[in-house]
C-alpha positions as CSV (number, residue, x, y, z in Angstrom):
1,M,1.0,14.0,-1.5
2,L,0.6,10.3,-0.9
3,V,-1.9,8.6,-3.1
4,V,-3.2,5.0,-3.5
5,S,-5.4,3.1,-5.8
6,K,-8.5,1.1,-4.9
7,E,-6.3,-1.9,-5.8
8,V,-3.9,-1.0,-3.0
9,E,-6.8,-0.5,-0.6
10,K,-7.9,-4.1,-1.5
11,D,-4.4,-5.3,-0.7
12,I,-4.5,-3.7,2.7
13,K,-8.1,-4.9,3.4
14,F,-7.3,-8.5,2.5
15,A,-4.3,-8.5,4.8
16,Y,-6.2,-6.8,7.6
17,E,-9.0,-9.4,7.4
18,W,-6.5,-12.3,7.4
19,Y,-4.7,-11.0,10.5
20,E,-7.9,-10.1,12.3
21,D,-9.2,-13.7,11.6
22,R,-6.0,-15.1,13.2
23,Q,-6.2,-12.9,16.3
24,V,-8.5,-10.1,17.3
25,T,-6.8,-6.7,17.1
26,L,-3.9,-8.1,15.1
27,G,-5.5,-6.7,12.0
28,T,-5.6,-3.3,13.7
29,E,-1.9,-3.6,14.5
30,F,-1.2,-4.4,10.9
31,I,-3.1,-1.2,9.9
32,K,-1.0,0.8,12.4
33,E,2.2,-0.6,10.9
34,I,1.2,0.2,7.4
35,S,0.0,3.7,8.3
36,S,3.3,4.4,10.1
37,K,5.4,3.2,7.2
38,L,3.3,5.3,4.7
39,R,4.0,8.4,6.8
40,K,7.7,7.6,6.7
41,I,7.6,7.1,3.0
42,E,5.9,10.4,2.5
43,E,8.6,12.1,4.7
44,R,11.6,10.5,3.0
45,P,10.7,8.6,-0.2
46,D,14.3,8.6,-1.5
47,S,15.6,6.7,1.6
48,Y,14.0,3.5,0.3
49,M,15.7,1.2,-2.2
50,E,14.8,1.3,-5.8
51,V,14.0,-2.3,-6.9
52,K,13.1,-1.8,-10.6
53,D,12.3,1.0,-13.1
54,N,11.9,3.8,-10.5
55,I,9.8,1.6,-8.2
56,R,10.9,1.8,-4.6
57,R,10.2,-0.7,-1.8
58,A,9.7,-0.1,1.9
59,L,9.8,-3.2,4.2
60,C,7.4,-3.3,7.1
61,N,9.0,-4.1,10.5
62,R,6.6,-6.3,12.3
63,F,4.7,-7.9,9.4
64,P,6.2,-9.6,6.3
65,Y,4.8,-7.0,3.9
66,S,6.4,-4.6,1.4
67,I,5.0,-1.3,0.2
68,Y,5.9,-0.5,-3.5
69,F,5.7,3.0,-4.7
70,I,6.9,5.5,-7.4
71,R,7.4,9.2,-7.4
72,E,5.2,10.9,-10.0
73,N,5.6,14.7,-10.2
74,M,4.8,15.9,-6.7
75,N,3.0,12.7,-5.7
76,I,4.2,9.5,-4.1
77,V,2.0,6.8,-5.7
78,V,1.6,3.5,-3.8
79,I,1.2,0.8,-6.3
80,A,1.1,-2.3,-4.1
81,V,1.1,-3.5,-0.4
82,L,1.9,-7.2,-0.6
83,H,3.2,-10.1,1.4
84,Q,7.0,-10.5,0.7
85,R,6.5,-14.0,-0.6
86,R,4.1,-12.9,-3.3
87,N,5.2,-13.3,-6.9
88,P,7.0,-10.1,-7.9
89,A,5.0,-10.2,-11.2
90,V,2.0,-8.9,-9.1
91,W,3.5,-5.6,-8.3
92,Q,5.4,-5.4,-11.5
93,A,2.2,-5.6,-13.5
94,R,1.0,-2.5,-11.6
95,K,4.0,-0.3,-12.6
96,K,1.9,2.3,-14.3
97,P,-1.0,4.0,-12.6
98,P,-4.4,3.8,-14.4
99,T,-5.5,6.9,-16.4
100,E,-7.9,9.2,-14.8
101,A,-10.5,8.1,-17.3
102,A,-10.2,4.6,-15.9
103,G,-11.0,5.7,-12.4
104,G,-7.7,7.4,-11.5
105,W,-6.2,7.5,-8.0
106,N,-7.8,8.2,-4.7
107,Q,-7.1,11.2,-2.5
108,S,-4.3,11.2,0.1
109,L,-4.2,8.3,2.5
110,D,-3.8,10.7,5.4
111,G,-5.9,9.7,8.3
112,M,-6.2,6.1,7.1
113,S,-8.4,4.1,9.5
114,R,-9.6,0.6,9.9
115,E,-13.1,1.9,8.9
116,K,-11.8,3.2,5.6
117,I,-10.2,-0.1,4.9
118,R,-13.3,-2.0,5.8
119,R,-15.4,0.1,3.4
120,C,-13.0,-0.8,0.6
121,P,-14.6,-3.3,-1.9
122,A,-13.5,-6.9,-1.3
123,S,-10.7,-8.4,-3.4
124,P,-11.9,-10.3,-6.4
């Protein structure tokens, strides 16, 4: 199962809004790209390069974004969706998922939609 944190939803929402502000529908194209790459990650997680301590990175094709994820038991846990020029310390600081007591992880990202990303709380 593919799972993401609210923090990752914030990453995606921030990028969506940035692209949508630049050109109408570009944010939607970004969401389609991320959704497509997430499906590919779920199908073949081991085909992506390990970058550090069991963290793998999938590069997006059209947009300069990377998706960082780890395998945890039967789950693929997405820890960050960030612009490739962001400081690596950002995703490295997210290496370990929060405990369930601290809010845990959301359900599968299957069926991810623009509406779901818009409902996500704004980035701090």
